[in-house]
Every structure is written in structure tokens, then in C-alpha cells.
C-alpha atoms as one frame of an Amber mdcrd trajectory, in Angstrom:
protein
 178.148 214.058 125.869 175.321 212.251 123.820 171.918 211.326 125.055 168.860
 209.555 123.672 166.384 211.659 121.507 162.571 210.852 121.111 161.679 211.111
 117.723 158.091 211.654 117.373 157.577 211.809 113.492 156.202 208.562 112.018
 157.838 208.667 108.815 161.247 209.639 110.440 161.064 206.451 112.880 160.287
 204.517 109.526 163.378 205.849 107.568 165.248 205.566 110.642 164.602 201.877
 110.867 164.660 200.977 107.052 168.124 203.003 106.677 170.012 201.618 109.594
 168.249 197.678 108.827 169.688 197.980 105.340 172.981 199.197 106.954 173.108
 196.310 109.707 171.920 193.755 106.162 174.996 195.255 103.840 177.421 195.008
 106.328 176.457 191.496 107.284 177.065 190.597 103.624 179.991 192.680 103.170
 181.607 190.459 105.878 180.019 186.967 105.166 183.676 185.478 104.300 184.889
 186.942 108.482 182.792 184.553 110.547 181.235 185.963 113.442 182.602 189.385
 113.222 179.751 191.626 112.083 178.717 195.199 112.633 175.262 194.732 112.911
 175.449 193.945 116.609 177.240 197.618 117.526 174.786 199.439 115.164 171.851
 197.860 116.771 173.124 198.613 120.185 173.946 202.420 118.944 170.291 202.865
 117.297 168.540 201.555 120.290 170.995 204.086 122.513 169.907 206.880 120.342
 166.882 206.400 119.346 164.894 204.296 122.060 164.363 200.582 122.928 161.906
 200.050 120.526 163.601 201.346 117.216 166.967 199.695 118.285 164.984 196.267
 118.793 163.222 196.618 115.698 166.156 197.063 113.886 167.569 193.948 115.275
 164.758 191.686 114.595 163.723 193.180 111.162 167.704 192.675 110.005 167.500
 188.991 111.304 164.618 188.444 109.213 165.981 189.589 106.223 169.711 188.400
 106.588 168.317 185.099 108.420 165.762 184.154 105.776 168.512 184.780 102.725
 171.381 183.488 104.356 173.955 181.588 102.860 174.739 179.522 105.514 171.084
 178.162 105.399 167.472 178.871 106.827 166.182 177.164 109.697 163.177 178.884
 111.278 163.913 178.207 115.334 167.827 179.611 114.917 166.085 182.359 113.017
 163.785 183.373 116.342 166.562 182.975 118.447 168.903 185.388 116.474 166.010
 187.635 116.660 165.246 187.504 119.891 168.824 187.969 120.860 169.874 190.663
 118.428 166.698 192.685 120.309 168.709 192.382 123.230 171.499 194.839 122.036
 168.772 197.400 121.056 166.799 196.845 124.193 170.158 197.061 126.307 171.034
 200.120 124.299 167.952 202.039 124.736 167.898 201.400 128.403 171.971 202.985
 128.815 170.935 205.590 126.688 167.806 206.438 128.757 169.849 206.255 132.042
 172.356 208.686 130.828 175.017 205.616 130.809 177.496 207.945 128.765 177.793
 210.437 131.400 179.063 208.084 133.787 182.907 208.784 133.619 185.351 210.147
 130.882 185.494 208.858 127.366 187.979 206.123 128.122 186.194 205.158 131.308
 182.482 204.902 128.765 184.456 203.428 126.063 185.732 200.562 128.281 181.947
 200.156 129.425 180.727 199.867 126.371 183.793 197.186 125.465 182.366 195.288
 128.623 179.097 195.532 127.906 179.592 194.502 124.187 181.415 191.119 125.778
 178.708 190.363 127.727 175.423 191.393 125.478 177.393 188.559 122.718 178.330
 186.146 125.665 174.401 185.769 126.547 173.613 186.111 122.749 176.158 183.174
 121.599 175.164 181.165 124.577 171.397 181.187 123.793 171.864 180.631 120.043
 174.106 177.542 120.636 171.943 176.434 123.287 168.854 176.335 120.578 171.209
 175.281 117.698 172.264 172.164 119.998 168.210 171.731 120.359 166.855 171.937
 117.399 169.552 169.762 115.313 169.713 166.933 118.371 173.460 167.762 119.148
 173.437 167.059 122.750 173.470 170.995 124.641 176.825 170.493 126.251 178.576
 169.149 122.990 176.928 172.047 121.055 178.310 174.525 123.641 181.774 173.249
 123.527 182.095 173.205 119.593 180.712 176.473 119.735 183.526 178.038 121.591
 185.671 178.842 118.946 182.768 181.117 117.252 181.734 182.369 120.165 185.459
 183.751 121.443 185.984 185.391 117.881 182.526 187.074 118.190 183.024 188.405
 121.535 186.592 189.617 121.350 185.216 191.513 118.109 182.130 192.823 119.630
 184.531 194.001 122.677 186.583 195.619 120.239 183.624 197.175 118.625 182.266
 198.496 121.343 184.943 199.665 122.915 186.214 201.510 119.771 183.686 202.425
 118.030 180.061 202.880 120.284 180.688 206.176 121.455 182.127 207.934 118.484
 179.007 206.072 116.238 176.827 207.310 119.030 177.982 210.834 118.587 178.066
 210.628 114.960 174.492 209.720 114.787 173.192 212.434 117.464 175.629 214.753
 115.433 173.830 214.010 111.900 170.318 213.212 112.851 170.185 215.625 115.128
 172.097 218.957 115.090 171.291 219.044 111.274 167.545 218.487 112.175 167.852
 221.453 114.376 169.351 223.777 112.306 167.108 223.380 109.485 169.594 220.681
 107.757
């Protein structure tokens, strides 16, 4: 299966963070018309899983600093902070699970189911927190903000559950193959 790897070189760390952040940002803009369906969360999670929680969290924060500032839906600092912190959660949890050998706890299907559940739960926490912050900073009572956010949250949570179920294992495996086997074999 796949496991977390230590990346020793600072230049490799910076390059990984830059490339994966750019991938998240590009995918967000490409999917701008598909509300709350984003590849960013799974990329941040897989990055944390493979490279550790610091790199995963860094990619999450940097993605939101760019995408949240240059967002076609507008910019609002408290919401940017909430989304940045929330996105870190994907990288940190991914890093924690990768370090613990999570993907060795069962067969491929079982691990995929676990990834799907984790994707759903992380997204539920993210949506809950960002909807509360959105309500507070816009003056909308929190219960109303939560109820109004339900349709968007359901799309986000369902799409991430599916993306994590079908995509986390292959993405983590591909990251390991491309970045570590190639480096170990001289290219």
C-alpha cells in the first residue's frame, strides 16, 4: 500500500507545495460553475497523507489565500480565515492518517470506504464551521445561516464522499509512484 514519506530537501518541499497549490487553484477555477464540487479538498488531504501534515496544511492555506483573495464570488477577510483554517484540517488529518499507516487497515475497498467516510466527515465539519462564520460576519442569525447552507453543504459533502471514495487511494498511490519511485530510480 502507500505510506507517508519524509521529504528532506527544502527545495523539494517548496516545489511540492507550489505545484500542488497551483493544481488546487487551477482546479477551483476550472470548476467555478459547479458550486461546491471541488478537487481541492482531496488534493490537500492526499498531500498531507503522503508528505505530512505541515505540507498538507500549507497547501490548504496557500490555496485559499490565492483563491479566496481572487475569488469571483468576492472577498471577505473573516470568511477567508475560516476557509483557510478549515482547509488545513484536510491536510492535517491526511498527514495524521498517513503517518499512522491508515491505508494498511484493510483491503482496497475497505480503505476506500473509510476514505469516503472521512471525506464526508471532514467536509461536514468544514461546512458547519464556515456556515457559522458566514452567519456571524454577515449578521444573519446562525440557525438561519445553517439552514440556508444545507443544500450547498449536502452537495459539498456528497461530492467529497464520492471523490474520497473513488479518488483518494488512486491519488495517494500515484503521488507516491511519481514522486518517490522516480526519485529512487534516478528519474
